[in-house]
C-alpha positions in Angstrom: -30.3 5.8 0.7 -28.7 2.4 1.1 -25.4 2.1 3.0 -22.4 3.2 1.0 -19.2 1.2 1.1 -17.0 4.3 0.9 -17.1 8.1 0.2 -14.4 10.7 -0.4 -14.1 14.4 -1.3 -11.0 14.8 -3.4 -8.9 17.3 -5.3 -6.9 16.1 -8.2 -5.2 16.8 -11.5 -6.5 16.7 -15.1 -4.6 16.5 -18.3 -5.4 18.8 -21.2 -8.2 16.4 -22.2 -9.8 16.9 -18.8 -9.0 13.3 -17.9 -8.1 12.4 -14.3 -4.4 11.8 -13.6 -4.6 11.5 -9.8 -6.8 12.4 -6.8 -6.0 13.4 -3.2 -8.6 12.5 -0.6 -7.8 14.3 2.7 -10.1 12.2 4.8 -11.7 9.2 3.0 -14.6 7.5 4.8 -15.3 3.8 5.1 -19.0 2.9 5.6 -20.2 6.5 5.9 -23.2 7.2 8.0 -26.6 7.3 6.3 -26.8 11.1 7.1 -23.5 11.9 5.5 -24.3 9.8 2.5 -27.7 11.4 2.0 -26.4 15.0 2.3 -23.4 14.4 0.0 -25.6 12.6 -2.6 -28.1 15.4 -2.7 -25.5 18.2 -3.1 -23.5 16.3 -5.7 -26.4 14.9 -7.6 -25.6 11.2 -6.9 -28.2 8.5 -7.3 -26.7 5.0 -7.2 -23.8 2.8 -8.1 -20.1 3.6 -8.0 -19.6 7.1 -9.3 -17.0 9.9 -9.4 -18.8 13.2 -9.8 -16.9 16.4 -10.7 -18.0 19.2 -8.4 -18.5 22.9 -9.4 -18.3 25.9 -7.0 -22.0 25.9 -6.2 -22.0 22.2 -5.3 -18.9 22.7 -3.1 -20.6 25.6 -1.2 -23.8 23.5 -0.8 -21.8 20.6 0.6 -19.9 22.8 3.1 -23.2 24.2 4.4 -25.2 21.0 4.5 -22.4 18.9 6.0 -21.9 21.3 8.9 -24.5 19.7 11.1 -23.6 16.1 9.9 -19.9 15.7 9.7 -17.6 18.5 10.8 -14.5 17.1 9.2 -16.1 16.6 5.8 -17.7 20.0 6.0 -14.3 21.6 6.7 -12.8 19.8 3.7 -15.6 21.1 1.5 -15.1 24.6 2.8 -11.4 24.4 2.0 -12.2 23.4 -1.5 -14.1 26.6 -2.2 -11.2 28.5 -3.7 -9.5 25.6 -5.4 -8.1 26.0 -8.9 -7.8 22.3 -9.3 -10.6 19.9 -10.3 -12.7 18.6 -7.4 -14.6 15.3 -7.1 -17.0 13.5 -4.9 -16.5 9.8 -5.2 -19.3 7.4 -4.1 -18.7 3.7 -3.8 -22.0 1.8 -3.3 -20.1 -1.5 -3.1 -16.6 -3.0 -3.1 -16.5 -3.9 -6.8 -13.5 -3.5 -9.2 -12.7 0.2 -9.8 -13.8 1.6 -13.1 -12.3 5.1 -12.9 -9.1 6.7 -11.7 -10.9 8.5 -8.8 -12.4 5.2 -7.7 -9.0 3.5 -7.7 -7.4 6.3 -5.8 -10.1 6.2 -3.1 -9.3 2.6 -2.5 -5.6 3.2 -2.4 -6.3 5.9 0.2 -8.4 3.5 2.3 -5.4 1.2 2.5 -2.8 3.9 3.4 -5.1 5.5 5.9 -5.3 2.1 7.6 -9.1 2.0 7.1 -8.8 -1.4 5.4 -6.0 -4.0 5.4 -4.3 -5.5 2.4 -6.7 -7.9 0.5 -9.5 -6.0 2.2 -10.7 -4.3 -0.9 -11.2 -5.4 -4.5 -8.5 -3.9 -6.8 -9.1 -6.2 -9.8 -8.4 -4.4 -13.1 -6.9 -1.3 -11.4 -3.9 -1.2 -13.7 -6.2 -0.6 -16.6 -7.8 2.6 -15.0 -4.6 4.1 -13.6 -2.7 6.3 -16.1 1.0 6.2 -16.3 2.1 9.6 -15.1 5.3 11.7 -14.8 5.5 12.6 -11.1 7.3 16.0 -10.9 8.1 18.9 -8.6 5.1 20.5 -10.3 2.8 17.6 -9.6 1.4 14.9 -11.9 1.9 15.5 -15.7 0.5 13.5 -18.6 3.4 11.9 -20.5 2.1 13.3 -23.7 2.3 16.8 -22.3 5.7 16.4 -20.5 7.9 17.7 -23.3 5.8 20.9 -23.6 5.9 21.4 -19.8 9.7 20.8 -19.7 10.1 23.5 -22.4 7.8 26.0 -20.5 9.9 25.5 -17.4 13.2 26.0 -19.1 11.9 29.2 -20.8 10.9 30.5 -17.4 14.4 29.8 -16.0 13.1 26.8 -14.0 13.8 23.1 -14.0 11.0 20.5 -14.2 12.3 17.7 -12.0 10.8 14.3 -12.9 11.0 12.1 -9.9 9.6 9.0 -11.5 7.3 7.7 -14.2 4.8 5.3 -12.8 1.1 4.5 -12.3 1.5 4.8 -8.5 2.7 7.9 -6.6 4.7 7.7 -3.4 2.4 7.3 -0.3 3.8 10.2 1.7 2.6 12.8 -0.8 -1.0 11.7 0.1 -0.8 10.4 3.7 1.8 9.9 6.4 0.5 7.3 8.9 1.2 8.0 12.6 4.0 6.3 14.4 6.2 5.3 11.5 9.7 6.1 10.2 10.4 6.0 6.4 14.0 6.7 5.4 13.4 6.9 1.7 9.8 7.9 1.0 9.9 7.2 -2.8 10.1 3.4 -1.9 6.6 3.2 -0.4 3.8 3.4 -2.9 0.3 4.8 -2.3 -1.9 1.9 -1.3 0.7 0.5 1.2 -0.5 -0.3 4.7 2.1 0.7 7.2 1.3 -0.3 10.8 2.3 1.8 13.8 5.8 1.2 15.0 7.2 0.3 11.6 10.6 1.5 10.5 11.4 1.3 6.8 15.1 1.9 6.1 16.5 3.3 2.9 16.5 0.0 0.9 13.2 -1.1 2.2 10.3 -1.1 -0.3 6.6 -1.6 0.2 4.2 -2.1 -2.7 0.5 -1.3 -2.9 -2.0 -3.7 -1.3 0.8 -4.8 1.0 2.4 -3.8 4.2 3.1 -4.3 7.9 1.2 -4.8 11.1 4.0 -3.1 13.0 6.2 -2.8 14.9 9.0 -4.0 12.7 12.1 -3.2 10.8 11.9 -3.3 7.0 15.2 -3.3 5.1 14.0 -5.6 2.3 11.2 -5.8 -0.2 7.5 -6.3 0.6 5.9 -7.2 -2.7 2.3 -6.6 -3.7 -0.1 -8.6 -1.6 2.4 -9.5 1.1 1.7 -8.7 4.8 4.4 -8.8 7.5 3.2 -9.6 11.0 3.8 -7.8 14.3 7.4 -7.9 15.6 8.9 -9.3 12.4 12.1 -7.9 10.7 13.2 -8.1 7.1 17.0 -7.9 6.7 18.8 -5.9 4.1 18.2 -6.9 0.5 15.7 -9.7 1.4 12.7 -10.3 -0.8 9.1 -11.6 -0.5 7.5 -13.0 -3.6 4.3 -11.2 -4.4 1.3 -12.2 -6.6 2.7 -9.9 -9.3 6.3 -11.3 -9.2 5.9 -15.0 -9.7 3.8 -16.0 -6.7 0.8 -16.7 -8.7 -2.4 -17.1 -6.6 -0.5 -18.0 -3.5 -0.8 -15.3 -0.9 2.6 -14.8 0.7 2.8 -13.5 4.3 5.2 -13.3 7.2 3.9 -14.2 10.6 4.7 -12.6 13.9 8.2 -12.5 15.4 9.9 -13.7 12.2 13.3 -12.8 10.8 14.4 -12.9 7.1 18.1 -12.6 7.0 20.0 -10.3 4.6 19.5 -11.2 1.0 17.1 -14.0 1.9 13.7 -14.6 0.2 10.5 -16.5 0.5 8.0 -17.8 -2.0 5.8 -19.5 0.7 3.9 -17.9 3.6 5.7 -18.2 7.0 4.0 -18.9 10.3 5.0 -17.2 13.6 8.6 -17.1 15.0 10.3 -18.4 11.8 13.8 -17.6 10.7 15.3 -17.8 7.2 19.0 -17.5 7.2 20.9 -14.9 5.2 21.2 -15.5 1.5 18.6 -18.4 1.5 15.8 -18.0 -1.0 12.9 -20.5 -0.5 10.4 -21.1 -3.3 7.4 -23.4 -3.1 9.3 -26.2 -4.9 12.5 -26.0 -2.9 13.4 -29.4 -1.5 13.8 -29.1 2.3 15.4 -31.7 4.6 13.4 -31.7 7.9 15.7 -32.4 10.8 15.1 -34.1 14.2 16.5 -32.5 17.3 19.6 -34.8 17.0 20.2 -33.6 13.5 19.0 -36.6 11.6 17.0 -36.1 8.5 13.4 -37.2 9.2 12.0 -36.5 5.7 12.5 -34.4 2.6 9.6 -32.3 1.5 8.7 -29.5 -0.8 8.8 -26.1 1.0 5.1 -25.6 0.2 4.4 -28.4 2.6 5.8 -26.3 5.4 3.8 -23.1 4.4 2.3 -21.3 7.3 3.8 -23.5 10.0 5.3 -21.8 13.0 8.6 -22.1 14.9 10.8 -23.1 12.0 14.4 -22.3 11.2 15.4 -22.5 7.5 19.1 -22.8 6.8 21.5 -24.2 4.2 24.1 -26.8 5.1 27.5 -25.1 4.7 29.1 -28.1 3.1 26.5 -29.9 1.0 24.3 -26.9 0.2 21.1 -28.8 1.2 18.3 -26.7 2.5 17.3 -27.8 6.0 14.6 -27.0 8.4 14.5 -27.5 12.2 12.6 -26.1 15.1 13.5 -22.5 15.8 14.5 -22.5 19.5 15.6 -18.9 19.6 13.0 -16.2 19.9 13.5 -13.1 17.7 13.0 -10.0 19.9 12.9 -6.5 18.5 15.4 -3.9 19.6 13.1 -1.5 21.4 15.4 1.4 21.0 15.4 1.0 17.2 11.7 1.0 17.1 10.8 4.0 19.1 9.0 6.6 17.0 8.5 9.4 19.5 
């Protein structure tokens, strides 16, 4: 068998039409060994391409037995699936092409949150079209068309069906909690976020899918889809990063290492290393910026996009004229080590 891009054994949820609502992969595999791929393919009846194959009890038992001498972790997962009352799936990705099914999309989201790939490291084109909009409740994922019935069933049983949110993406921590992180409000981090070790996400911090942090860092603002925050950078309370889904177009916004975005600041351009954006200042690509010399004289006026990716810059607004200015950032931003301890 040719090399697979990814493989995962998953347990998920169906609606009444036996359609997938979500899938949990305990231990997704990136570039599985030829032995693992061959054994899993034989037991599941896989031949080629990208496929999500529903598993029956006999296939699960066969997988547990055959994987024992090949991959102990995957064998243990298959063994734990033996008494499952939920639908089971073996998902094979022969290549990194756009996902065509819900199990394929969930496998890629798991790869990101398990830190097996970094943001922009997998193809997610068209994913919104294959992910169902789901009611996420204290009883798991529920199809919206079936929600009223389930709410009535719960009430008649003297219970309350608590709907946490209605979304295509669940919260990451219901699927994986990466090591060495602190997340104050777990509902604000979507599955598919990449959260690097040493990252602290405070209550108002938000991290979208296919985005995240290298860590360590303090996140009190919004990391939009596609945005990556570098090592040692802090995002102040209420600040914003413009993602590809929120007006950034095809520009990939990123924050370099050792940067600081002040409270309620925002960026629509990528920042290099050791940059600072003062509180309340939102910079878009077309913002006119006065570049200052060391003596404070204006050297030139440029569009902010002309400064994209450059390091050691301080962006500020003149307190009297309101002009946006940029000068060399002479102060290094150092993380408070006490705030970023996770053990």
